[in-house]
ZADO-646895 format. One record per residue (C-alpha): residue number from 0; residue in three letters; x negated, y negated, z negated. Coordinates in steps of 0.2 Angstrom, whole numbers, plus 5000, padded with zeros to 4 digits. Example, Ala and Ser with C-alpha at 12.3 -4.5 7.8 and 13.67 -1.06 7.14 Angstrom:
BEGIN
<atom><pos>0</pos><code>Ala</code><east>4938</east><north>5022</north><up>4961</up></atom>
<atom><pos>1</pos><code>Ser</code><east>4932</east><north>5005</north><up>4964</up></atom>
REM end
This chain:
BEGIN
<atom><pos>0</pos><code>Met</code><east>5001</east><north>4999</north><up>5000</up></atom>
<atom><pos>1</pos><code>Ile</code><east>4994</east><north>4983</north><up>5004</up></atom>
<atom><pos>2</pos><code>Gly</code><east>4986</east><north>4975</north><up>4989</up></atom>
<atom><pos>3</pos><code>Glu</code><east>4983</east><north>4990</north><up>4980</up></atom>
<atom><pos>4</pos><code>Phe</code><east>4967</east><north>4998</north><up>4975</up></atom>
<atom><pos>5</pos><code>Val</code><east>4963</east><north>5016</north><up>4981</up></atom>
<atom><pos>6</pos><code>Asn</code><east>4959</east><north>5028</north><up>4966</up></atom>
<atom><pos>7</pos><code>Cys</code><east>4944</east><north>5036</north><up>4973</up></atom>
<atom><pos>8</pos><code>Thr</code><east>4926</east><north>5033</north><up>4972</up></atom>
<atom><pos>9</pos><code>Leu</code><east>4916</east><north>5033</north><up>4987</up></atom>
<atom><pos>10</pos><code>Lys</code><east>4896</east><north>5033</north><up>4987</up></atom>
<atom><pos>11</pos><code>Gly</code><east>4885</east><north>5032</north><up>5003</up></atom>
<atom><pos>12</pos><code>Gln</code><east>4869</east><north>5025</north><up>5011</up></atom>
<atom><pos>13</pos><code>Glu</code><east>4866</east><north>5020</north><up>5028</up></atom>
<atom><pos>14</pos><code>Lys</code><east>4849</east><north>5015</north><up>5036</up></atom>
<atom><pos>15</pos><code>Asn</code><east>4857</east><north>5005</north><up>5050</up></atom>
<atom><pos>16</pos><code>Leu</code><east>4861</east><north>4987</north><up>5044</up></atom>
<atom><pos>17</pos><code>Gly</code><east>4875</east><north>4984</north><up>5057</up></atom>
<atom><pos>18</pos><code>Thr</code><east>4884</east><north>5002</north><up>5051</up></atom>
<atom><pos>19</pos><code>Trp</code><east>4881</east><north>4997</north><up>5034</up></atom>
<atom><pos>20</pos><code>Ala</code><east>4889</east><north>4980</north><up>5035</up></atom>
<atom><pos>21</pos><code>Ile</code><east>4905</east><north>4987</north><up>5044</up></atom>
<atom><pos>22</pos><code>Cys</code><east>4906</east><north>5001</north><up>5031</up></atom>
<atom><pos>23</pos><code>Lys</code><east>4906</east><north>4989</north><up>5017</up></atom>
<atom><pos>24</pos><code>Leu</code><east>4919</east><north>4979</north><up>5025</up></atom>
<atom><pos>25</pos><code>Asn</code><east>4930</east><north>4992</north><up>5028</up></atom>
<atom><pos>26</pos><code>Met</code><east>4929</east><north>4996</north><up>5010</up></atom>
<atom><pos>27</pos><code>Ile</code><east>4933</east><north>4978</north><up>5005</up></atom>
<atom><pos>28</pos><code>Val</code><east>4948</east><north>4978</north><up>5017</up></atom>
<atom><pos>29</pos><code>His</code><east>4956</east><north>4995</north><up>5012</up></atom>
<atom><pos>30</pos><code>Asn</code><east>4954</east><north>4992</north><up>4993</up></atom>
<atom><pos>31</pos><code>Phe</code><east>4942</east><north>5004</north><up>4989</up></atom>
<atom><pos>32</pos><code>Gln</code><east>4937</east><north>4998</north><up>4974</up></atom>
<atom><pos>33</pos><code>Gly</code><east>4924</east><north>5009</north><up>4967</up></atom>
<atom><pos>34</pos><code>Ser</code><east>4914</east><north>5010</north><up>4982</up></atom>
<atom><pos>35</pos><code>Asp</code><east>4895</east><north>5010</north><up>4981</up></atom>
<atom><pos>36</pos><code>Ile</code><east>4888</east><north>5009</north><up>5000</up></atom>
<atom><pos>37</pos><code>Arg</code><east>4868</east><north>5006</north><up>4998</up></atom>
<atom><pos>38</pos><code>Lys</code><east>4855</east><north>5002</north><up>5013</up></atom>
<atom><pos>39</pos><code>Gly</code><east>4842</east><north>5013</north><up>5016</up></atom>
<atom><pos>40</pos><code>Asp</code><east>4835</east><north>5029</north><up>5023</up></atom>
<atom><pos>41</pos><code>Thr</code><east>4845</east><north>5044</north><up>5015</up></atom>
<atom><pos>42</pos><code>Leu</code><east>4830</east><north>5058</north><up>5018</up></atom>
<atom><pos>43</pos><code>Gly</code><east>4817</east><north>5046</north><up>5017</up></atom>
<atom><pos>44</pos><code>Ser</code><east>4822</east><north>5037</north><up>5001</up></atom>
<atom><pos>45</pos><code>Pro</code><east>4839</east><north>5042</north><up>4992</up></atom>
<atom><pos>46</pos><code>Lys</code><east>4847</east><north>5029</north><up>4982</up></atom>
<atom><pos>47</pos><code>His</code><east>4858</east><north>5038</north><up>4972</up></atom>
<atom><pos>48</pos><code>Val</code><east>4846</east><north>5046</north><up>4961</up></atom>
<atom><pos>49</pos><code>Thr</code><east>4847</east><north>5049</north><up>4941</up></atom>
<atom><pos>50</pos><code>Asn</code><east>4831</east><north>5052</north><up>4932</up></atom>
<atom><pos>51</pos><code>Gly</code><east>4821</east><north>5055</north><up>4949</up></atom>
<atom><pos>52</pos><code>Glu</code><east>4835</east><north>5068</north><up>4953</up></atom>
<atom><pos>53</pos><code>Leu</code><east>4849</east><north>5066</north><up>4968</up></atom>
<atom><pos>54</pos><code>Asp</code><east>4865</east><north>5060</north><up>4960</up></atom>
<atom><pos>55</pos><code>Thr</code><east>4876</east><north>5076</north><up>4965</up></atom>
<atom><pos>56</pos><code>Gln</code><east>4885</east><north>5078</north><up>4948</up></atom>
<atom><pos>57</pos><code>Asn</code><east>4906</east><north>5077</north><up>4948</up></atom>
<atom><pos>58</pos><code>His</code><east>4907</east><north>5075</north><up>4966</up></atom>
<atom><pos>59</pos><code>Gln</code><east>4921</east><north>5083</north><up>4974</up></atom>
<atom><pos>60</pos><code>Lys</code><east>4915</east><north>5083</north><up>4992</up></atom>
<atom><pos>61</pos><code>Ile</code><east>4899</east><north>5077</north><up>5000</up></atom>
<atom><pos>62</pos><code>Ala</code><east>4899</east><north>5074</north><up>5018</up></atom>
<atom><pos>63</pos><code>Thr</code><east>4884</east><north>5071</north><up>5030</up></atom>
<atom><pos>64</pos><code>Ile</code><east>4881</east><north>5066</north><up>5046</up></atom>
<atom><pos>65</pos><code>Pro</code><east>4863</east><north>5072</north><up>5050</up></atom>
<atom><pos>66</pos><code>Thr</code><east>4851</east><north>5062</north><up>5061</up></atom>
<atom><pos>67</pos><code>Thr</code><east>4846</east><north>5068</north><up>5079</up></atom>
<atom><pos>68</pos><code>Lys</code><east>4830</east><north>5056</north><up>5081</up></atom>
<atom><pos>69</pos><code>Ser</code><east>4820</east><north>5045</north><up>5071</up></atom>
<atom><pos>70</pos><code>Arg</code><east>4820</east><north>5026</north><up>5076</up></atom>
REM end
């Protein structure tokens, strides 16, 4: 519904600055209040870490789109 926040937390990371900006904008437009989208290379420098380990606790789903080439 318009004006209501979505009861869902989304976390993500994107290397491409343009794609990251679009994702951040989409989170605002669609009222995802608990989103945490960070900039950076997911494989080379993951940003969602706790005590030096990947933060994979308490996630219902994890999705990834593997890279096909390095830029």
